[in-house]
C-alpha positions in Angstrom: 98.2 110.1 122.0 101.9 109.5 122.2 103.8 106.8 120.2 103.6 104.2 123.0 99.9 104.8 123.5 99.4 104.5 119.7 101.3 101.2 119.6 99.3 99.8 122.4 96.0 101.0 120.9 96.7 99.4 117.6 98.1 96.2 119.1 94.9 95.7 121.1 92.7 96.5 118.1 94.6 94.3 115.7 94.7 91.3 118.0 91.1 91.5 119.2 89.3 88.2 118.4 87.1 88.2 115.3 83.4 87.4 115.3 82.3 83.8 114.6 81.9 84.8 110.9 85.4 86.2 110.8 84.6 89.9 110.9 86.0 92.6 113.1 83.9 93.2 116.3 81.9 96.4 116.4 82.7 97.0 120.1 85.8 96.7 122.2 85.8 94.8 125.5 85.1 98.0 127.4 82.0 98.7 125.2 83.6 101.5 123.1 82.7 101.6 119.4 85.4 100.1 117.2 84.5 102.6 114.6 85.2 105.5 116.9 88.5 103.9 118.0 89.6 103.5 114.4 88.6 107.1 113.7 90.8 108.4 116.5 94.1 107.3 114.9 93.5 105.9 111.4 92.9 108.2 108.4 90.3 107.1 105.9 90.9 107.3 102.1 88.7 107.6 99.1 87.8 103.9 99.1 88.0 102.7 102.7 86.8 104.1 106.0 89.0 104.1 109.1 87.1 101.0 110.3 87.6 99.2 107.0 91.3 99.8 107.0 91.7 98.6 110.6 89.6 95.5 109.8 92.0 94.5 107.1 94.8 94.3 109.7 92.6 92.7 112.3 91.4 89.9 109.9 94.9 89.3 108.4 96.4 88.9 111.9 93.8 86.3 112.7 94.0 84.6 109.3 97.8 84.3 109.8 97.6 82.7 113.3 94.7 80.4 112.3 96.8 79.4 109.3 99.7 78.6 111.5 97.6 76.2 113.6 96.1 74.8 110.4 99.5 73.9 109.1 100.3 71.8 112.1 96.9 70.0 112.3 95.8 69.1 108.8 94.4 65.7 109.8 92.3 67.3 112.6 90.9 69.6 109.9 90.2 66.6 107.7 88.2 64.9 110.5 86.2 68.0 111.4 85.7 69.5 107.9 86.9 72.9 106.9 84.0 75.0 108.4 84.0 73.3 111.8 87.8 73.3 111.9 88.1 77.0 111.3 85.5 77.8 114.0 87.4 75.4 116.3 90.7 77.1 115.8 89.2 80.6 116.3 87.6 79.4 119.6 90.9 77.8 120.7 92.9 81.0 120.0 90.4 83.2 121.8 91.3 81.2 125.0 94.9 80.6 124.1 96.2 83.7 122.3 99.8 83.9 121.1 102.3 84.6 123.9 105.5 83.7 122.1 107.7 85.4 119.5 107.2 82.3 117.3 104.1 80.9 115.7 105.5 77.4 116.2 104.0 77.3 119.8 100.5 78.3 118.9 99.1 74.8 118.7 100.9 73.4 121.8 97.8 73.5 124.0 95.3 72.3 121.4 95.4 68.5 122.3 94.7 69.3 126.0 92.1 72.0 125.1 90.2 69.6 122.9 89.7 67.2 125.9 87.4 69.8 127.4 85.4 70.4 124.2 83.7 67.1 123.2 80.9 69.2 121.7 83.1 69.9 118.6 82.7 66.3 117.4 80.6 64.3 119.9 80.7 61.0 118.1 84.4 61.2 117.1 85.8 63.0 120.2 88.3 60.4 121.3 89.5 59.8 117.7 90.0 63.6 117.3 92.0 63.7 120.5 94.3 60.9 119.2 94.8 62.7 115.9 95.6 66.0 117.6 98.1 64.3 120.0 99.9 62.6 117.0 100.1 65.7 114.9 101.5 67.7 117.8 104.0 64.9 118.5 105.1 65.3 114.9 105.9 69.0 115.6 107.8 68.1 118.8 109.8 65.4 117.0 110.6 67.6 114.1 111.9 70.4 116.3 113.3 68.5 119.3 117.0 68.3 120.1 119.1 65.5 118.8 121.9 64.7 121.3 124.9 62.4 120.7 123.8 58.8 120.9 125.3 56.2 123.1 128.1 54.1 121.7 128.7 50.3 121.9 131.1 50.9 124.7 128.5 52.9 126.7 126.0 50.0 126.4 128.7 47.6 127.7 128.8 49.5 131.0 125.0 49.4 131.7 123.6 47.7 134.8 120.4 47.7 136.8 121.3 50.9 138.5 122.1 52.7 135.3 120.0 55.7 134.1 119.3 55.8 130.4 118.3 59.0 128.7 116.1 59.2 125.6 116.5 61.7 122.8 114.4 64.8 123.4 112.8 64.5 120.0 111.4 61.0 120.8 107.6 61.1 121.6 105.8 58.2 123.0 102.0 57.9 122.5 99.4 55.5 123.9 96.5 55.8 121.4 93.0 54.3 121.2 92.8 54.4 117.4 95.4 53.6 114.6 95.5 57.2 113.7 98.9 56.9 112.2 97.1 55.4 109.2 94.7 58.4 109.1 97.4 61.1 109.4 99.6 59.5 106.8 96.6 59.2 104.4 95.9 63.0 104.9 99.4 63.9 104.1 99.5 61.7 101.0 96.4 63.4 99.7 97.2 67.0 100.7 99.7 69.1 98.7 102.1 71.2 100.8 100.4 74.3 99.3 97.1 73.2 100.7 98.5 72.4 104.2 100.1 75.9 104.3 96.8 77.7 104.3 96.2 81.4 103.6 93.3 83.5 104.9 90.3 81.5 106.2 87.5 83.0 104.1 89.7 84.0 101.2 91.6 80.8 100.6 90.3 78.2 98.2 88.2 75.5 99.7 90.4 72.4 100.4 89.5 69.3 98.5 87.6 66.6 100.3 89.9 64.0 101.7 89.1 60.3 101.8 89.8 59.1 105.3 90.4 55.4 106.1 87.9 53.7 108.4 88.9 53.9 112.0 88.0 51.1 114.4 89.0 51.4 118.0 92.2 49.5 118.5 94.9 50.5 121.0 98.3 51.1 119.6 101.6 52.5 120.9 103.7 54.8 118.8 107.2 56.1 119.0 107.4 59.3 117.0 111.0 60.2 116.2 113.4 62.0 113.9 115.9 60.2 111.8 118.1 61.7 109.0 116.0 65.0 109.3 112.7 63.2 108.7 110.0 62.3 111.2 108.8 58.7 111.4 106.0 56.8 113.2 107.0 53.4 114.6 104.6 51.1 116.2 105.9 49.4 119.3 104.4 46.7 121.6 103.1 47.4 125.1 106.2 46.2 126.9 108.5 48.4 124.8 106.2 51.3 125.4 106.3 50.8 129.2 110.0 50.4 129.2 110.7 53.5 127.2 108.1 55.5 129.1 109.6 54.5 132.4 113.1 55.4 131.2 111.8 58.7 129.9 110.2 59.4 133.3 113.6 58.9 135.1 113.4 55.3 136.3 116.6 53.3 136.6 117.2 50.6 134.0 116.3 47.7 136.4 113.1 49.5 137.6 112.1 50.2 134.0 112.5 46.6 133.0 110.4 45.5 136.0 107.7 48.0 135.0 107.8 46.8 131.4 107.1 43.1 132.1 104.9 43.2 135.2 102.0 41.0 134.5 103.4 39.9 131.2 102.5 36.4 130.0 105.9 36.1 128.3 108.4 33.4 129.6 111.7 34.6 131.0 113.4 33.4 127.8 110.9 35.4 125.7 111.4 38.5 127.9 115.1 38.3 127.4 114.7 38.1 123.7 112.3 41.0 123.7 114.7 43.1 125.7 117.5 42.3 123.3 115.2 43.3 120.4 114.1 46.6 122.0 117.7 47.7 122.7 118.9 46.7 119.3 116.2 48.8 117.6 116.6 51.7 119.9 120.4 51.7 119.5 120.2 51.4 115.7 117.9 54.5 115.7 120.0 56.4 118.2 117.2 56.8 120.7 119.5 56.5 123.8 121.7 59.6 124.2 124.2 61.3 126.4 123.0 64.4 128.2 125.0 67.5 127.4 126.9 69.1 130.2 125.5 72.5 131.2 
């Protein structure tokens, strides 16, 4: 076995998914014994067999990637409970293994993946989806680019055919539950050291978190970064439609028409709302100039 073959062998063995009880599998995907594979390139010592030594690396690899997902979705964990959450993350990562140099992207597919797995929490599935969407929006808002905002002079030149661009960090969510209250409650009750989890079976059991009652109630959220902190801002349906249309590339006139189609507001009230929306968005720097490539 040359160096390249050794590296590939160990990479495959270390990243092989764990069993449901977080142990190393006894057989590889081709049916070969993991014990025999370990014996072929790992030397035992007076305390650990070759299998035992390989299992340490295999488990720690998975504990680290599970921990990375856990850090981004503490409220999902609070809804599911520790045991179900750990099993869920392991199942998710089996289907969506790491393909990036950074652990930051591990949870990017989780909200979409959860849509196809209502069995994880049948009675709270839609709530769980909203929580996951909001927690991933937090990650995107925290990491997203912050481009130079429009100036007062820029706003003076706007017309119906103008195209407005929104900050890349701004995330718009149409949710079925007021999960902003739930996520904030989890963060208030969870110390940073608890969110930043260690090994699954070797970490201390997280304390039970008291969750606010969730009654179905549609809300629209703008998740954005301001002064290096992420905030959740509730917006009304017309503002959500307007910003979503602009984010999708609609011209200003088209976006305004989309925002108020079917609205019961009078023309005067619509004009006041538009002024309010733009004042808030300008104050928070949501409209930006695209950087030249």
